[in-house]
N, C-alpha and C positions, 0 to 999 in steps of 0.2 A: 895176743891182747893181754892175758893175764899177766905175763911177765912185765909187759909196759906199764899196766896199772900198779903193780906191786912196786916197781922202781919209782914211779911218780908218787906213790903214796907214801914210800919212805924218804922223799925228799931228795933223791938221789939225781935227779934229772934237772937241769938248769935251762936246757934248750932241746927241744925235740924236732927232728926231720921225720917226716912220715910220707909214705906212699899213700895213694888212694885205697888200695885193697889189700886185705890180708886173708888168710885162710879162715880165720875165725872173726872177721869183723873189718871194719874199714876206719878211714881216718877220724870220722866223727866219734867213735869210741875213745880214741886218744884225745881229742878235744875235751870230751866229757870227763875223762881221768884228770886233765889238767885243770878243768875249772872246779873240780871236786877237791882237788889238792890244796893244802896249806900253802905251798910254794907256788902253784900256778906257772909252770914254765911255758913259755911261749912255744907254740908248734907252728912250724914252717911245713907246708905241704909241698911235696915234689910230684908235678904232675904234668901231662902235656897241657900246656896253656890254653884254654879256652876261656872266653868271659864268663861263661856259665858257670864252670868248676871255681874259678876265682871268686866270683860273687859268693857262691854256695859257701865255699871254705871260710871266707870271711865272716858271713853271716853266722855261720856256726863257732866262731870265735878262733879261727886261725890267725896268727900273727901276720903271715904273708904266704905267697905262692911263689915257687920257683919252678922254672920251666925245665922240662926234661928234654934234650940232654942238657945238663950244666955243668959249667966249668969250676975249677977249685977256686977261682976268683969270685964267681957268684956265691958260693957257699961262704968265704970269708966276708963278703960283703953282708950277707944276711946275718952272720954272726955279730959283726960290728954293729948292725942296724939294731938287732934285738938287745945288745948290751948297752947301746945309747938309750934306747927306748926305756929300759929298765932303770937304768940310772936317773933319767929325767922323771920317770915315775917315782921313784925313791925320793928324789929332792922334792917333788910336787907333795908327796904324802907327808914329808917332814914339816913342811908350811903349813899344812892343815890339820895338824894334830889338834886334839882337843885342848891341850894346854897352850898350843900357839894360838888357837882362835880366841881362848879367854883373854890371852896377853894383848892381842889385837884389839879386842872389844875394849879392854880397860884403856888402852893407850888412845883409842878413838874417842871414848866418852870423857877423857881428861880435857 
């Protein structure tokens, strides 16, 4: 977990795939590191899919859950989905920057 946290803290991770358990923690520690990071990479949990695990993972901030065993196309799909989500979030953030909000308020008031 320490190595993972270090990589995330340095901004070297743009997407993380995680198992459920590690010798020194579990996926929730990776989610915590992601939330605490300036970059906040999406975390995809690889797990035997059960509704409870999926709900818990999403509740704790996972981007998604991928079932084990998974195929290469499943991983590709998750990467594409995370990239699209990040692009959409970036576009949405661009639309709501303080200067953009002020511009829209001025236009609306005119």
